[in-house]
C-alpha positions as CSV (number, residue, x, y, z in Angstrom):
1,X,128.5,117.5,138.8
2,X,129.8,120.9,139.9
3,X,126.4,122.5,140.8
4,X,124.8,122.1,144.2
5,X,121.4,121.3,142.7
6,X,120.2,119.1,139.8
7,X,117.6,121.8,138.9
8,X,117.1,125.5,139.6
9,X,115.1,126.3,142.7
10,X,111.5,127.6,142.4
11,X,109.8,130.2,144.5
12,X,107.6,130.1,147.6
13,X,110.1,131.2,150.1
14,X,112.5,128.3,149.8
15,X,116.2,129.0,150.2
16,X,117.9,130.2,147.1
17,X,120.5,127.9,145.6
18,X,124.1,128.8,145.4
19,X,124.9,130.5,142.2
20,X,126.2,128.5,139.3
21,X,129.9,129.5,139.1
22,X,131.4,129.2,135.8
23,X,128.3,130.1,133.8
24,X,128.0,128.0,130.6
25,X,130.5,125.3,131.8
26,X,128.6,124.7,135.0
27,X,125.3,124.5,133.2
28,X,126.8,122.0,130.8
29,X,127.9,120.0,133.8
30,X,124.2,119.8,134.8
31,X,123.3,118.5,131.4
32,X,126.1,116.0,131.4
33,X,125.0,114.8,134.9
34,X,121.4,114.2,133.7
35,X,122.6,112.3,130.7
36,X,125.0,110.3,132.8
37,X,122.1,109.4,135.2
38,X,119.9,108.3,132.3
39,X,122.7,106.2,130.9
40,X,123.1,104.6,134.4
41,X,119.3,103.9,134.5
42,X,119.6,102.0,131.2
43,X,122.4,99.9,132.7
44,X,120.5,99.2,135.8
45,X,117.4,98.2,133.8
46,X,119.5,95.6,132.0
47,X,120.9,94.3,135.3
48,X,117.3,94.1,136.6
49,X,116.2,92.2,133.5
50,X,119.0,89.6,133.7
51,X,118.7,89.2,137.5
52,X,114.9,88.9,137.2
53,X,114.4,91.5,140.0
54,X,112.0,94.4,140.2
55,X,113.5,97.3,138.2
56,X,112.9,99.8,141.1
57,X,115.0,97.7,143.5
58,X,118.0,97.8,141.3
59,X,117.6,101.5,140.6
60,X,117.5,102.4,144.3
61,X,120.4,100.1,145.2
62,X,122.3,101.5,142.2
63,X,121.7,105.0,143.3
64,X,123.0,104.1,146.8
65,X,126.2,102.6,145.3
66,X,126.7,105.7,143.1
67,X,126.2,108.0,146.1
68,X,129.1,106.4,148.0
69,X,131.5,106.5,145.0
70,X,134.5,108.7,146.1
71,X,134.7,111.9,144.2
72,X,131.1,112.2,143.1
73,X,129.5,115.4,144.3
74,X,126.3,115.7,146.4
75,X,123.1,115.8,144.6
76,X,120.1,117.8,145.8
77,X,116.6,118.2,144.3
78,X,114.3,121.1,144.8
79,X,111.4,119.9,147.1
80,X,108.8,121.7,145.0
81,X,110.2,120.2,141.8
82,X,109.9,116.7,143.1
83,X,106.1,116.7,143.0
84,X,105.4,119.3,140.3
85,X,107.8,117.8,137.7
86,X,107.8,114.1,138.3
87,X,104.4,113.1,139.6
88,X,101.8,114.6,137.1
89,X,103.0,112.8,134.0
90,X,103.3,109.5,135.8
91,X,99.8,109.7,137.3
92,X,98.2,110.9,134.0
93,X,99.8,108.0,132.1
94,X,98.3,105.5,134.6
95,X,94.9,107.2,134.3
96,X,95.1,107.3,130.5
97,X,95.5,103.5,130.4
98,X,92.9,102.7,133.0
99,X,90.1,100.3,132.0
100,X,87.1,102.4,133.0
101,X,84.7,99.5,132.8
102,X,86.8,97.3,135.0
103,X,87.4,100.2,137.4
104,X,83.7,101.0,137.7
105,X,82.8,97.3,138.1
106,X,85.1,96.9,141.1
107,X,84.6,100.4,142.6
108,X,83.7,99.1,146.1
109,X,87.0,97.1,146.8
110,X,89.0,99.8,145.0
111,X,87.7,102.6,147.2
112,X,88.1,100.4,150.3
113,X,91.7,100.1,149.5
114,X,92.4,103.5,147.9
115,X,90.7,105.5,150.6
116,X,90.2,103.3,153.6
117,X,93.4,101.4,153.5
118,X,95.5,104.5,152.8
119,X,94.0,106.5,155.7
120,X,94.3,103.6,158.0
121,X,97.9,102.8,157.0
122,X,98.9,106.5,157.4
123,X,97.4,106.7,160.9
124,X,99.1,103.4,161.9
125,X,102.5,104.6,160.7
126,X,102.0,108.0,162.3
127,X,101.1,106.3,165.6
128,X,104.3,104.2,165.6
129,X,106.4,107.2,164.6
130,X,104.9,109.3,167.4
131,X,105.5,106.5,169.9
132,X,109.1,106.1,168.9
133,X,109.8,109.9,168.4
134,X,107.7,111.7,171.2
135,X,109.1,115.1,170.1
136,X,107.8,114.7,166.6
137,X,104.6,116.7,166.0
138,X,101.5,114.7,165.2
139,X,101.1,116.5,161.9
140,X,104.6,115.6,160.9
141,X,104.0,112.0,161.8
142,X,100.9,111.9,159.7
143,X,102.9,113.4,156.8
144,X,105.2,110.5,157.1
145,X,102.3,108.1,157.1
146,X,100.8,109.8,154.0
147,X,104.1,109.5,152.2
148,X,104.4,105.8,152.6
149,X,100.7,104.8,152.6
150,X,99.9,104.4,148.8
151,X,101.2,101.3,147.0
152,X,102.6,101.6,143.6
153,X,100.9,99.9,140.6
154,X,103.9,99.8,138.4
155,X,105.8,97.4,140.7
156,X,102.7,95.3,141.3
157,X,101.6,95.1,137.7
158,X,105.1,94.0,136.6
159,X,104.6,90.9,138.7
160,X,100.9,90.2,138.2
161,X,101.0,90.4,134.4
162,X,103.6,87.7,134.2
163,X,101.3,85.2,136.1
164,X,97.9,83.8,135.3
165,X,96.1,85.7,138.1
166,X,92.4,86.7,137.9
167,X,91.9,89.8,135.8
168,X,89.6,91.1,138.5
169,X,92.5,91.1,141.0
170,X,94.7,93.0,138.6
171,X,91.9,95.5,138.0
172,X,91.4,96.1,141.7
173,X,95.1,96.6,142.4
174,X,95.6,98.9,139.4
175,X,92.4,100.8,140.2
176,X,93.6,101.2,143.8
177,X,96.9,102.7,142.7
178,X,95.1,105.3,140.5
179,X,93.1,106.7,143.4
180,X,95.3,106.0,146.4
181,X,98.0,108.5,145.4
182,X,95.3,111.2,145.4
183,X,94.1,110.2,148.8
184,X,97.5,110.1,150.3
185,X,98.7,113.3,148.8
186,X,95.6,115.3,149.9
187,X,96.3,114.0,153.4
188,X,100.0,114.8,153.0
189,X,99.1,118.4,151.9
190,X,96.8,118.9,154.9
191,X,99.5,117.6,157.3
192,X,102.1,120.0,155.9
193,X,99.6,122.8,156.3
194,X,99.0,121.8,159.9
195,X,102.7,121.9,160.6
196,X,102.9,125.4,159.2
197,X,99.8,126.6,161.1
198,X,100.8,124.8,164.4
199,X,97.5,122.9,164.5
200,X,94.3,122.1,162.5
201,X,90.9,121.1,163.7
202,X,89.6,117.7,162.7
203,X,86.3,119.1,161.3
204,X,88.2,121.6,159.2
205,X,90.6,119.0,157.9
206,X,87.7,116.7,156.8
207,X,86.0,119.6,155.1
208,X,89.2,120.6,153.4
209,X,89.8,117.1,152.3
210,X,86.4,117.0,150.5
211,X,86.8,120.5,149.0
212,X,90.2,120.1,147.6
213,X,89.2,116.7,146.2
214,X,86.0,118.0,144.6
215,X,87.8,121.1,143.2
216,X,90.5,118.9,141.8
217,X,87.9,116.7,140.0
218,X,86.3,119.9,138.5
219,X,89.5,121.4,137.3
220,X,90.7,118.0,135.9
221,X,87.5,117.5,134.0
222,X,87.6,121.1,132.5
223,X,91.2,120.6,131.4
224,X,90.5,117.2,130.0
225,X,87.5,118.6,128.1
226,X,89.6,121.4,126.7
227,X,92.3,118.9,125.6
228,X,89.6,116.8,123.8
229,X,88.3,120.0,122.1
230,X,91.9,120.7,120.9
231,X,92.5,117.2,119.7
232,X,89.4,117.4,117.4
233,X,90.8,120.5,115.7
234,X,94.6,119.9,115.5
235,X,94.8,116.7,113.4
236,X,98.5,116.5,113.9
237,X,100.2,113.7,115.9
238,X,103.1,115.9,117.2
239,X,100.8,118.8,118.3
240,X,98.2,116.4,119.9
241,X,101.0,114.7,121.8
242,X,102.3,118.0,123.0
243,X,98.8,119.0,124.1
244,X,98.6,115.9,126.2
245,X,101.7,117.0,128.1
246,X,100.4,120.6,128.4
247,X,97.1,119.2,129.8
248,X,99.0,117.1,132.3
249,X,101.0,119.9,133.8
250,X,98.3,122.5,133.2
251,X,95.7,120.5,135.3
252,X,98.2,120.1,138.1
253,X,99.3,123.8,138.2
254,X,95.8,125.2,137.7
255,X,94.3,123.1,140.5
256,X,97.2,124.0,142.9
257,X,96.9,127.7,142.1
258,X,93.2,127.5,143.0
259,X,93.9,125.7,146.2
260,X,92.6,122.3,145.0
261,X,94.4,118.9,144.6
262,X,96.6,118.9,141.6
263,X,97.0,115.2,141.9
264,X,93.3,114.5,141.7
265,X,93.1,117.0,138.8
266,X,95.8,115.2,136.8
267,X,94.1,111.8,137.4
268,X,90.7,113.2,136.3
269,X,92.3,114.7,133.2
270,X,94.0,111.4,132.3
271,X,90.7,109.5,132.7
272,X,88.8,112.0,130.5
273,X,91.4,111.9,127.7
274,X,91.9,108.1,128.1
275,X,88.2,107.4,127.6
276,X,87.9,109.7,124.6
277,X,91.2,108.8,122.8
278,X,89.6,106.1,120.7
279,X,87.1,108.5,119.3
280,X,89.1,111.7,118.8
281,X,92.7,110.6,118.1
282,X,94.0,109.3,114.8
283,X,95.8,105.9,114.7
284,X,99.1,107.7,114.1
285,X,98.6,110.0,117.0
286,X,97.8,107.0,119.3
287,X,100.9,105.2,118.3
288,X,103.1,108.3,118.6
289,X,101.7,109.3,122.0
290,X,102.2,105.7,123.4
291,X,105.8,105.8,122.4
292,X,106.5,109.3,123.8
293,X,104.6,108.6,127.0
294,X,106.4,105.3,127.6
295,X,109.7,106.9,127.2
296,X,108.8,109.7,129.5
297,X,107.6,107.3,132.1
298,X,110.8,105.3,131.9
299,X,113.0,108.4,132.3
300,X,111.0,110.1,135.1
301,X,110.6,106.9,137.1
302,X,114.2,106.0,136.7
303,X,115.5,109.4,137.6
304,X,113.4,109.7,140.8
305,X,114.5,106.3,142.1
306,X,118.1,106.9,141.4
307,X,118.1,110.5,142.7
308,X,116.8,109.2,146.0
309,X,119.6,106.8,146.2
310,X,122.1,109.5,145.3
311,X,120.8,111.8,148.1
312,X,121.1,109.2,150.8
313,X,124.7,110.0,151.5
314,X,124.0,113.6,152.5
315,X,120.9,112.6,154.5
316,X,122.9,110.0,156.5
317,X,125.6,112.5,157.2
318,X,123.0,114.9,158.7
319,X,121.4,112.3,160.9
320,X,124.5,110.4,161.9
321,X,124.3,111.7,165.5
322,X,121.4,109.3,166.1
323,X,123.6,106.3,165.7
324,X,123.2,103.1,163.6
325,X,121.2,101.1,166.2
326,X,118.6,103.8,166.7
327,X,118.2,104.5,162.9
328,X,118.0,100.7,162.2
329,X,115.3,100.3,164.9
330,X,113.3,103.2,163.7
331,X,113.4,102.0,160.1
332,X,112.5,98.4,161.0
333,X,109.5,99.6,163.2
334,X,108.1,101.9,160.5
335,X,108.5,99.3,157.8
336,X,106.8,96.6,159.9
337,X,103.9,99.0,160.7
338,X,103.6,99.8,157.0
339,X,103.4,96.1,155.9
340,X,101.3,94.8,158.8
341,X,98.7,97.6,158.7
342,X,97.6,96.6,155.2
343,X,96.9,93.0,156.5
344,X,94.9,94.4,159.4
345,X,92.7,96.4,157.0
346,X,92.3,94.0,154.1
347,X,91.1,90.9,155.9
348,X,88.3,92.6,157.9
349,X,87.2,94.5,154.7
350,X,86.9,91.0,153.1
351,X,85.0,89.3,155.8
352,X,82.7,92.1,157.2
353,X,80.7,92.4,154.0
354,X,80.0,88.7,154.1
355,X,78.8,89.0,157.7
356,X,76.6,92.0,157.0
357,X,75.0,90.0,154.2
358,X,74.4,87.1,156.5
359,X,76.9,84.8,155.0
360,X,78.6,83.7,158.2
361,X,80.8,81.1,156.8
362,X,84.5,80.9,156.0
363,X,85.2,82.2,152.5
364,X,86.3,79.7,149.9
365,X,90.0,79.2,149.6
366,X,90.6,81.3,146.5
367,X,89.0,84.3,148.2
368,X,91.3,83.9,151.2
369,X,94.2,83.6,148.8
370,X,93.2,86.7,146.9
371,X,93.1,88.6,150.2
372,X,96.6,87.4,151.0
373,X,97.9,88.5,147.6
374,X,96.2,91.9,148.0
375,X,97.7,92.3,151.4
376,X,101.2,91.4,150.2
377,X,101.0,93.5,147.0
378,X,101.9,96.7,148.9
379,X,105.1,97.8,147.2
380,X,105.7,101.5,147.4
381,X,107.2,103.4,144.6
382,X,107.8,106.7,142.7
383,X,105.0,108.8,144.2
384,X,106.1,108.0,147.7
385,X,109.6,108.9,146.8
386,X,108.6,112.2,145.2
387,X,106.4,113.1,148.2
388,X,109.3,112.4,150.6
389,X,111.7,114.6,148.6
390,X,109.0,117.3,148.4
391,X,108.9,117.9,152.2
392,X,109.8,121.6,152.8
393,X,113.3,122.2,153.8
394,X,112.4,123.5,157.2
395,X,110.0,120.6,158.0
396,X,110.5,119.1,161.5
397,X,113.0,116.2,161.3
398,X,112.9,116.3,157.5
399,X,116.1,114.3,156.9
400,X,115.0,111.6,159.4
401,X,111.5,111.4,157.8
402,X,113.0,111.1,154.3
403,X,115.4,108.4,155.5
404,X,112.5,106.4,157.2
405,X,110.3,106.8,154.1
406,X,113.2,105.6,151.9
407,X,113.8,102.6,154.1
408,X,110.1,101.7,154.2
409,X,109.9,101.9,150.4
410,X,113.1,99.9,149.9
411,X,111.8,97.2,152.4
412,X,108.5,96.8,150.5
413,X,110.3,96.7,147.1
414,X,112.9,94.1,148.2
415,X,110.8,92.0,150.6
416,X,107.4,92.0,148.8
417,X,108.5,92.8,145.3
418,X,110.8,89.7,145.1
419,X,108.4,87.3,146.8
420,X,104.9,88.3,145.5
421,X,105.1,85.8,142.7
422,X,105.8,83.0,145.3
423,X,102.8,84.1,147.4
424,X,100.6,84.0,144.3
425,X,101.9,80.5,143.5
426,X,101.7,79.2,147.1
427,X,98.1,80.3,147.6
428,X,97.1,79.1,144.1
429,X,95.7,82.5,143.2
430,X,95.7,81.6,139.5
431,X,93.1,81.1,136.8
432,X,93.3,78.7,134.0
433,X,93.9,80.4,130.7
434,X,93.5,78.7,127.4
435,X,96.6,78.5,125.3
436,X,96.7,80.9,122.4
437,X,94.2,83.7,121.6
438,X,91.6,84.2,124.2
439,X,88.0,83.5,123.0
440,X,86.8,87.1,123.8
441,X,89.6,88.5,121.6
442,X,88.8,86.1,118.8
443,X,85.1,87.1,119.0
444,X,86.0,90.8,118.8
445,X,88.3,90.2,115.8
446,X,85.5,88.1,114.2
447,X,83.1,91.1,114.6
448,X,85.7,93.4,112.9
449,X,86.2,90.9,110.1
450,X,82.5,90.5,109.5
451,X,81.9,94.3,109.4
452,X,84.8,94.8,106.9
453,X,83.5,91.8,104.8
454,X,80.0,93.3,104.7
455,X,81.4,96.6,103.5
456,X,83.4,94.9,100.8
457,X,80.4,92.8,99.7
458,X,78.3,96.0,99.4
459,X,81.0,97.7,97.3
460,X,81.1,94.5,95.1
461,X,77.7,95.6,93.7
462,X,79.1,98.9,92.6
463,X,79.6,99.4,88.9
464,X,83.0,101.1,89.1
465,X,84.4,99.4,92.2
466,X,82.7,96.0,91.9
467,X,85.5,94.1,90.2
468,X,88.2,95.2,92.7
469,X,85.9,94.5,95.6
470,X,85.0,91.0,94.4
471,X,88.8,90.2,94.3
472,X,88.9,91.1,98.0
473,X,85.8,89.2,99.1
474,X,87.5,85.8,99.4
475,X,90.4,87.2,101.4
476,X,88.1,88.7,104.0
477,X,85.7,85.7,104.1
478,X,88.7,83.6,104.9
479,X,89.8,86.0,107.7
480,X,86.3,85.9,109.2
481,X,86.3,82.1,109.0
482,X,89.6,81.7,110.8
483,X,88.6,84.0,113.7
484,X,85.3,82.2,113.9
485,X,87.2,78.9,114.3
486,X,89.4,80.4,117.1
487,X,86.3,81.8,118.9
488,X,84.6,78.4,118.7
489,X,87.6,76.7,120.3
490,X,89.5,75.6,117.2
491,X,91.5,77.1,114.4
492,X,94.4,78.2,116.7
493,X,97.0,76.2,114.8
494,X,95.8,77.5,111.5
495,X,95.9,81.1,112.7
496,X,99.5,80.7,114.1
497,X,100.6,79.1,110.8
498,X,99.1,81.9,108.7
499,X,100.8,84.6,110.8
500,X,104.2,82.9,110.8
501,X,104.1,82.5,107.0
502,X,103.1,86.2,106.7
503,X,105.9,87.2,109.1
504,X,108.5,85.3,107.2
505,X,107.3,86.8,103.9
506,X,107.3,90.3,105.3
507,X,110.9,90.0,106.6
508,X,112.0,88.6,103.2
509,X,110.4,91.7,101.6
510,X,112.2,94.0,104.0
511,X,115.6,92.4,103.0
512,X,114.7,92.9,99.3
513,X,113.8,96.5,100.0
514,X,117.2,97.2,101.7
515,X,119.0,95.5,98.8
516,X,117.2,97.7,96.4
517,X,118.1,100.7,98.4
518,X,121.7,99.8,98.4
519,X,122.1,98.7,94.8
520,X,119.6,101.0,92.9
521,X,119.9,104.2,94.9
522,X,116.4,104.3,96.3
523,X,116.0,107.6,98.2
524,X,116.0,107.5,102.0
525,X,112.6,109.2,102.1
526,X,111.0,106.5,100.0
527,X,112.9,103.8,102.0
528,X,111.5,105.3,105.3
529,X,107.9,105.4,103.9
530,X,107.8,101.9,102.7
531,X,109.7,100.6,105.7
532,X,107.1,102.2,108.1
533,X,104.4,100.3,106.3
534,X,106.3,97.0,106.7
535,X,106.9,97.8,110.4
536,X,103.3,98.4,111.1
537,X,102.3,95.2,109.4
538,X,105.0,93.3,111.4
539,X,103.7,94.8,114.6
540,X,100.2,93.6,113.8
541,X,101.4,90.1,113.1
542,X,103.5,90.0,116.2
543,X,100.5,91.2,118.2
544,X,98.6,88.2,116.9
545,X,101.4,85.8,117.6
546,X,101.9,87.2,121.0
547,X,98.5,85.6,121.9
548,X,99.7,82.2,120.8
549,X,102.3,79.9,122.4
550,X,105.8,79.7,121.0
551,X,106.0,83.3,119.9
């Protein structure tokens, strides 16, 4: 790679990087290295798909393998850049997609996990670290606990959405991941400040926790409102998508500059924009932004995982004096504390509300199984990795803490990520789902069809538009009838047959369009325009077929 750092260093008193010798050539080596890493991420993603393993596991293991390839240079990442560059877009993307109604309906279990479980886990891990490393300051031990405490929703959702688990369970775990990163990173920030100050009073820490959280919410809401104001006036998909990124990083930087939580600000901004997107964004903007944000998530998540693996070689060289047995024992103890502490928190949080309510009986088996799944769904991910890399360079035992965090994250990804589906199956935490389109989706589509039909029937009475509208009435009546049949428990086979016929006809039309382009010289501009219409229609049909068996 040539350069000593993947990215230029930022300020705040951190050591300056070595100069880029060679000028343009060295900077080109940086670009080439980033492109090579992205290409490697694509390859590892394909391996993960064929091996049916969590994507993050293959990325981390792949990074480790690459790190020990002879001749490859060391890779370092600026600590400040790890959080400021990677985390904001990943958190905002999750907040943007959040189902606010499901989040609000499950707020009690979400907060018990996102706040209570995170703080409890961080303290348990800190206690074990302090016990095994007596010379480690308490604040540094708590920083380690805060790094590894929050589970990652991406890894969990990838497993849960493949299985027929209750949607309430998915909503709780995804809602937890939206808030738990904020809780952990506020605690992480306070712990780093305590290390710098030498100590911090418990009352002061609690007050600071509340203030930085409240300030982050206020800043995030203001930035989100400003973004919505901009969306209403831009009316341009590219500009609106660009504003969504500006809002993401702007919320983080503004909150941090004011001394508040940038993470909470980003989550709040994402929630505000996510709830208003259906009212203020055009269909083209929504489609464009989804594609851009998914690509960004893939690249950023992939890079952070693989960069951790690539840096492992340098970290191991710097802590090699501790010996393999000691390092292995420390990693095992921290990983065990991380996994077990979630069980210790989840089960009492399930039973105690029953006891308080006077329901002193053993919960029904599905509840017990759900508690087991929630306890086991504790895979750590990209935010924990970024937080580990963001530890200041002069932090006590920084390399050891990064190594222990890395091992704990890898342990949860490999152990829990590869076995969560078996736990779900073993404890029968599944709900029966009707084959084909769900009744609630069919009812929603029926409402849409009825509204469109009513508008066409109204226009059929118009003198000028009546003839055209009357030609469309039968088509929309038929559509309303089909969805009514699906909503009432029948009509699924008819819907699937209709969509398959439409799909085959659409693809035949696309072949004819390409033949016309080749033989009759249709311009590329016209080809692209007509093809985009066919693409959108095909996506709509595939969406309907995706709700039916045998897609």
